[in-house]
N, C-alpha and C positions, 0 to 999 in steps of 0.2 A: 777403773772404778772398783773400789773394794766391795766385798759382799755386803758389809754393813751399810755403806753408802747406797748401794743398789736397793737394799731392802727399804731404807728410808724413802728413796725416790719412789719405789713401788707403793709404799703406804700413802705418800702424798698424792699419787695418781689415783689411788682407790678412794681417798677422801674426796677428791675433786669430782670423781665419777658419781659419788653418792649424793652430792649436794643438790642436784636437780630433783632427786627422789625425795629428799628432805624438804625442799621448797614446795613440792606438790602435796606430799602426804604428812609433813610435819612429824610429830613425835609418834604417830602411828607406825611409821616405818621403823623407828627404833624399837617400839613395842613388839612388832611381829618378828623382827630379826633376833631379838634377845629371847623371845618366847620359844621359837621353834628349835633354836640351838639346844635347848634343854632336853629334847627327846630325839636327837640324832640327825636333824636336818642342818647341813653346814652353811647357813646364811652368815653374812659378815657382821655378827652382833657386836663384836669387839671394835671393829673399825667404825661401825655406825655410832657406837658410844663415843669414841674419840672425836668423830666428826661433829656430833651434837655438842660435845663439851667445848670444842674450838669455836663453834658458832655461838655458843653462850658467852664465850670470852669476848667475842666481837659485838655482843649485844643483840644478836638476832634471835636467840632463844633464852629462856629462863633456866638457870642452872639447877635450881631446886626441882623444877618439873622434869628436867632431863634425868637427874639422879633417881627420883622417885619412880618414873616410868621404867627406867632400866632395871632398878631393883625389883619392882613388882613383877615385871614381865619375866625376868630371869628366874625368880623364885617360883613363879607359877609353872614355867617351862620345866624346871628341875623336878617339881612334884609330879607333873604329867609323865615325864620320862621314867621316874621311879615306879609310878602306877602301871605304866605299860609294861615295864620289865617284870614287875612282881606278879601282877594279876593277868597279864596277857601272855608274854613269852614264857615265864616260869611255869605257870599252870598248864599251858599247852604241852610243855615237855614233861612235867611231873606226872601227868595222867597216864602216860604210856611207857615211860622210860625209867628204869631203876637207876638210882644214883649210887655210883661207886663210892667207896669209903674215901678214896683220895680226893674226890670232888667235894665230899662233905668237909674235908680238911680245908679245902680252898675257901669254902664258905665261912668256916670259923676264922681263917686268917683275914678274910675281908671284914668280918665282924670286928676283929681286933684292930686292924690297921686302916679300915675304910675311912674313918674320919679324916686322918691325915691325907689319904689319897684324894679324897674329894676336895680338900682345901687346895692341894697342889694342882689338881686337874682343872680347876676353874681358870687357871692361867695358861693352860696348854691347849693349843689347837689340836683337834682330833680327839684328845682325851676329854676335853670339855663337852663335846657333843655326845659321847658314849658312856661317860662315867655314871650318869644317873640310871641309865638302862641296866648297866652292870650291877649297880647297887640293888636294884629291884630283883634282878634275876638271882643274885647271890643271897637274897633274903636278909639284907641288912635291916636291923630293927628301925621302926619308924622314927623313934625319938633321936637315935644316933644320926640318921640321915638328915632329918630336919635341922638338927644342930649344926652339922657340918655344912649343909647346903646354905643355911642362913649366914653362917660366918664367912664361907667362901664367897658368896654373892656380895656381901657387904664389903669385904676387902677388895674384890674385883671392881665393883662400881666406884669405890672411893679412889682406888689406884689409877684407873684409866679415866674416870670422869673428872675428879678433882685434879688429878695429875695434869691432864691435858688443859684444863681450865686455868690453873694457876701458873703452869710453866709456859703454856702457849708456844711461843717461838722456840723455846728451849726443849720442848717436849720431844722433838725429833732427835735431839742429841741424846736424850735419855734412852729412847728406843734403840738408837745406834749403839749405845753402851751395852744394852741387854742382848743385842742380836747374837753375839758369840755363844750365848747360852742355848740357842735354838737346837744345835746338834744333840745336846743332852736331852732336851725336851722331845726331839724326834725319836731318840733311842728309847726313851721311856714309853712313848706312844706305841712304837712297834712291839715292844715287849708286852705291853698290856693287851694289845690286839691279838698277839700270838697266844697269850694265856687264855683269852676269851675263846679263840677258835679251838684250842685244845680242850677247853671245858665243854663246848658244844659237842665235839666229836666223841669225847669221853662219855657223855650222857647217852649218845646214840648207841654206844657199845655196851 
């Protein structure tokens, strides 16, 4: 069995495992999963969205409700993550630690490229759960963050929500096609986490 086929099989198993949860809690399960991902808790929000869209394709859920719940919960979670990063983590560090110039440069770089980073991060596991915290810690302006977050959330919900709904049986083939890109996503995730660790240790020095 190839890695791609194994991944599709795993995704199918995860969706089947989530169905009893959806049967019991309905769209509240989708809401909570998408919400908490925004501030660093790794619940299966993306898999839950796919599962709900597939249920909508079979007539068990309303597609518009699925898309609206996923979008609102994701956007709210992103904002909470930003607030925690900026007014929680950032302020607790700034009160006692001087910021080296090289870290100030990192903040300026994030201010310049952060919009694109947040758009890409929405589609990458690991980065999706931490990018909003990083945006807050690195003092990304509110208006830039909201613009990037709204755009990324919309693209993400439409891609996995509408994609799973309209493609239905063929959706797993699309996922299988995209699976070879995962190593690149993993590499980017590791690089971003390493940069974040260096940032924190740099502030302590």
